[in-house]
C-alpha positions in Angstrom: 119.3 41.0 102.9 116.7 43.4 101.6 118.2 46.2 99.7 117.6 49.7 100.8 115.4 51.7 98.5 117.3 54.0 96.3 117.0 57.7 96.9 115.0 59.5 94.1 117.1 61.5 91.6 117.1 65.2 92.6 114.7 67.2 90.5 116.3 69.1 87.7 115.5 72.8 87.3 113.3 73.5 84.3 115.1 74.6 81.1 114.3 78.2 80.5 114.6 80.3 77.3 117.8 81.8 78.6 119.3 78.3 79.1 118.5 77.6 75.4 120.3 80.7 74.1 123.8 80.1 72.9 125.8 83.3 72.5 129.4 82.1 72.7 131.5 79.4 71.2 132.1 77.9 74.6 128.3 77.6 75.1 128.0 75.9 71.7 130.8 73.4 72.5 129.1 72.6 75.8 125.7 71.9 74.1 127.3 70.0 71.2 129.1 67.7 73.7 125.7 66.7 75.0 124.8 65.5 71.5 121.9 67.8 70.8 121.1 71.4 69.9 117.4 70.7 69.7 115.3 73.7 70.8 118.4 75.9 71.1 118.9 79.4 69.6 122.4 80.0 68.5 123.0 83.7 68.2 125.7 85.3 66.2 128.4 82.7 66.9 131.0 82.0 64.3 130.7 78.3 63.5 133.1 78.1 60.5 135.5 76.1 62.7 132.8 73.7 64.0 131.7 71.9 60.8 132.4 68.4 62.1 130.3 69.1 65.2 127.5 70.5 63.2 127.4 67.4 61.0 127.3 65.1 64.0 125.0 66.9 66.5 121.2 66.7 66.5 119.7 70.0 65.3 116.0 69.4 64.8 114.2 72.5 66.1 117.4 74.5 66.5 117.5 78.1 65.2 120.8 79.6 64.0 120.7 83.4 63.9 123.4 85.1 61.9 126.0 82.3 62.5 128.7 82.0 59.8 129.2 78.3 58.9 130.4 76.1 56.1 127.8 75.9 53.3 127.7 72.1 53.5 127.1 72.3 57.3 124.3 74.9 56.8 122.6 72.6 54.2 122.9 69.6 56.5 121.4 71.3 59.6 118.6 72.7 57.5 117.8 69.2 56.2 117.7 67.9 59.8 115.0 70.4 60.7 116.9 73.5 61.9 116.1 77.1 60.8 119.1 79.0 59.5 119.1 82.8 59.2 122.4 83.5 57.6 124.5 86.6 58.2 123.5 89.6 56.2 126.5 90.8 54.1 127.6 94.4 54.0 126.0 95.6 57.2 128.1 97.7 59.6 126.3 96.0 62.5 125.1 92.5 63.5 121.3 92.4 63.8 121.5 89.1 65.7 124.2 90.1 68.3 124.0 88.3 71.6 125.8 90.9 73.8 125.7 94.6 74.5 128.2 96.9 72.8 131.4 98.1 74.4 133.0 101.5 73.9 136.0 99.7 72.3 133.7 98.1 69.8 131.7 101.1 68.7 134.8 103.4 68.6 137.1 100.8 66.8 139.3 102.7 64.4 139.0 106.1 66.2 142.8 106.6 66.2 143.1 105.9 62.4 143.5 108.5 59.7 139.7 109.1 59.3 139.0 109.3 63.0 135.4 108.9 64.2 134.0 108.7 60.6 135.6 105.2 60.2 134.2 103.7 63.4 131.4 101.1 63.5 129.3 103.7 65.3 129.5 106.3 62.6 129.1 103.7 59.8 125.9 102.3 61.4 124.5 105.9 61.6 125.3 106.4 57.9 123.5 103.2 57.0 120.5 104.3 59.1 120.4 107.6 57.3 120.4 105.9 53.9 117.7 103.4 54.7 115.3 105.0 57.2 113.3 106.9 54.7 113.2 104.6 51.7 110.4 102.4 52.9 112.5 99.2 52.4 110.8 96.5 54.6 114.0 94.5 54.7 116.0 97.4 56.2 113.2 98.1 58.8 113.1 94.4 59.6 116.9 94.4 60.2 116.6 97.4 62.5 113.8 95.7 64.5 115.7 92.5 64.9 118.8 94.3 66.0 116.9 96.4 68.6 115.1 93.3 70.0 118.5 91.5 70.2 119.9 94.5 72.2 116.9 94.5 74.5 117.4 90.8 75.2 121.1 91.4 75.9 120.2 94.3 78.2 117.8 92.3 80.2 120.4 89.6 80.7 123.0 92.1 81.8 120.7 93.8 84.3 119.1 90.6 85.8 118.9 91.1 89.5 120.5 94.6 89.5 119.1 97.7 91.3 119.2 100.3 88.5 118.9 104.0 88.9 118.5 106.2 85.9 120.2 109.5 85.5 118.7 111.8 82.9 120.0 115.2 81.7 120.9 117.2 78.7 123.6 116.5 76.1 124.7 120.1 76.2 126.4 120.0 79.6 130.0 120.7 78.8 133.1 119.1 80.3 135.0 121.5 82.5 131.9 123.0 84.1 130.8 122.8 87.7 127.5 121.1 86.5 129.5 118.4 84.7 131.7 117.7 87.7 128.6 117.6 90.0 126.9 115.0 87.7 130.1 112.9 87.8 130.2 113.0 91.6 126.5 111.9 91.6 127.3 108.9 89.4 130.2 108.0 91.7 128.1 108.2 94.8 125.3 106.1 93.3 127.7 103.4 92.1 129.5 103.3 95.5 126.2 102.6 97.2 125.7 99.5 95.1 123.3 100.8 92.5 123.8 100.3 88.8 123.9 103.7 87.0 122.0 103.8 83.7 121.9 106.9 81.4 120.9 107.7 77.9 124.5 106.9 77.0 125.3 110.2 75.2 127.4 113.3 75.9 126.9 116.0 78.6 125.1 115.0 81.8 124.8 111.4 80.6 128.6 111.0 80.1 129.3 112.7 83.4 127.1 110.2 85.3 128.8 107.3 83.5 132.2 108.8 84.2 131.3 108.9 87.9 130.4 105.3 87.9 133.6 104.4 86.1 135.6 106.4 88.8 133.8 104.7 91.7 136.5 102.0 92.4 139.4 104.5 92.4 140.4 106.9 95.2 138.7 110.3 95.1 141.5 112.2 93.4 141.2 110.1 90.3 137.9 111.8 89.3 139.4 115.3 89.8 142.3 114.4 87.5 140.1 112.9 84.9 137.9 116.0 84.9 140.9 118.1 84.1 142.0 115.8 81.3 138.5 115.8 79.7 138.2 119.6 79.9 140.6 120.0 77.0 137.8 118.7 74.7 134.7 120.3 76.3 132.2 119.1 73.7 131.7 116.6 70.9 131.5 119.5 68.6 133.4 120.4 66.5 135.3 117.1 66.7 133.9 113.8 67.9 137.3 112.4 67.3 139.0 114.7 69.8 136.1 114.4 72.3 136.1 110.6 72.3 139.9 110.5 72.2 140.1 112.4 75.5 137.8 109.9 77.1 139.9 107.0 75.9 143.0 108.8 77.3 141.3 108.7 80.7 140.3 105.0 80.3 143.9 104.2 79.3 145.4 106.0 82.3 142.9 104.3 84.7 141.9 101.0 83.2 139.4 98.7 84.9 136.8 101.3 86.0 133.4 100.6 87.4 130.4 99.3 85.4 127.5 101.3 84.3 124.9 101.2 81.4 124.5 103.6 78.5 121.4 103.4 76.3 122.0 105.7 73.3 120.4 105.8 69.9 121.3 106.2 66.3 118.2 108.2 65.9 120.2 111.1 67.3 123.2 110.2 65.3 124.8 113.6 65.8 125.2 112.7 69.5 127.9 110.0 69.8 127.8 107.5 72.6 130.2 108.1 75.5 133.1 105.9 76.3 132.6 105.6 80.1 129.5 103.4 80.0 131.1 100.0 80.1 128.0 98.4 78.4 126.1 100.2 75.7 122.7 99.2 74.5 122.5 101.2 71.3 119.2 101.3 69.4 117.9 102.5 66.1 114.4 103.2 67.5 114.4 106.1 69.9 111.0 105.3 71.4 112.2 101.7 72.3 115.3 103.2 73.8 113.5 105.8 75.9 110.8 103.5 77.3 113.3 100.8 77.9 115.6 103.0 79.9 112.9 104.3 82.2 111.2 100.9 82.6 114.5 99.3 83.7 115.3 102.0 86.3 113.7 100.0 89.1 115.5 101.9 91.8 114.3 105.3 90.6 115.3 108.1 88.2 117.2 111.3 88.9 116.5 114.2 86.5 119.3 116.7 86.1 118.6 120.1 84.4 117.8 119.6 80.7 115.5 120.8 78.0 112.7 119.2 75.9 114.1 115.7 76.0 114.5 115.7 79.8 111.0 117.2 80.2 109.6 114.4 78.1 111.4 111.8 80.2 110.0 113.2 83.4 106.4 112.7 82.2 107.2 109.4 80.4 108.3 108.2 83.8 105.4 109.8 85.7 102.7 108.1 83.6 103.3 104.5 84.8 103.9 105.8 88.3 100.6 107.6 88.2 98.7 104.6 86.9 100.9 102.1 88.8 101.0 100.1 85.5 104.5 98.7 86.4 103.7 98.0 90.0 104.3 100.4 92.9 105.7 103.8 91.9 109.5 104.2 91.8 111.4 107.3 93.1 111.7 110.4 90.9 114.1 113.1 92.0 114.4 116.5 90.2 117.6 118.4 90.7 117.9 122.2 90.7 114.9 124.0 92.1 115.2 127.1 90.0 115.4 125.1 86.8 112.4 122.9 87.5 110.2 125.6 89.1 111.1 128.8 87.1 112.9 128.1 83.8 111.0 124.9 82.9 108.3 124.5 85.7 107.8 120.8 85.4 107.8 120.3 89.2 104.5 122.0 90.0 102.7 119.9 87.4 104.4 116.7 88.6 103.4 117.5 92.2 99.8 118.2 91.2 99.7 114.9 89.3 101.0 113.0 92.3 98.7 114.6 94.9 96.8 111.9 96.9 98.2 109.1 94.9 100.8 106.5 95.8 103.5 108.3 93.8 103.2 111.4 96.0 105.6 110.0 98.6 108.0 108.9 95.8 108.9 112.3 94.3 111.3 115.0 95.5 112.8 118.3 94.4 116.4 119.0 95.6 118.7 121.9 95.1 121.9 120.1 94.3 123.4 116.9 93.0 124.9 116.3 96.5 121.3 115.8 97.8 120.1 113.7 94.9 121.7 110.4 95.8 120.5 110.5 99.3 117.0 111.5 98.1 116.7 108.5 95.7 117.8 106.1 98.4 115.5 107.6 101.0 112.5 107.4 98.6 113.4 103.9 97.7 113.5 102.9 101.3 110.1 104.4 102.0 108.7 102.5 99.0 110.0 99.2 100.5 108.2 100.0 103.8 104.8 100.6 102.4 
């Protein structure tokens, strides 16, 4: 009898750059079991316990970025055509890191005798202060590699997410009505399915991340958390006390909602907040600022702030004006008196937008209660055009 023709093998999806990135020991083991690491990038994975596998697996064209490994294994994989960038000793950060920071990582050691000064966050800032002005190309290269690694991790974390940025000043104190309002805003945005992203610092930024953290809990949780936090209103005079109060809240209500914080060591006197579950912390403030705005694909809400927030308004307005990132995204300014009288950014923004596509994407509202509805409404109108 004639045999039936065999069905063709199903087409395999193309291997992407992300598929070639190995960022965990489990991913390394999976690739090694296939017999080859050719073309892969192994990023900050401790391979000191994988010498046997490294000696056996094909490594031509592989790149190892900051992976601790046995010296004999490192020599062998180099001889077989791999590039090996060894860990840099003595650094308070990993320039090749494959994942975003967590609050627990940056604040590790906070409860010790030296408090915040002993944490990785404080030590990284101290290193930055020592090296940023000495012109050492090696230090500047390490900062650039670190920041690029963080950007890569941030893009992986946000893939497919609808991100709304919340901008506002660092001076907004815990225990104030403004802080509570910003927290309710973050909660409302998170409950509507949006990913809240902030500058990752204190004040309005912390409040919005706190609101997103509170989103899975019943409403009274946020009220109680605000009361606990009010005992340390500001990160001055003590970052240790300020951060400690936040970790007290996290300990009482573990498993809060996700959000993103994008802080910078450029403003090292402003610590990151502990309510952003994922922290993309940069050395270069310009990279951080542009990256935050560029990733806010569902729009940006601007709470009252000073020079930094004014800068962010027009940094966001420029690509919306020229449509250099595609169609304009929503921009919502909160507090009419602030943005029309104290710092009249709104009249200029409205004049820029006149008769352009961005004109229907901007709004000025009186309160945070209106802001979440406004950004959703403007986003919906954008999808209909």
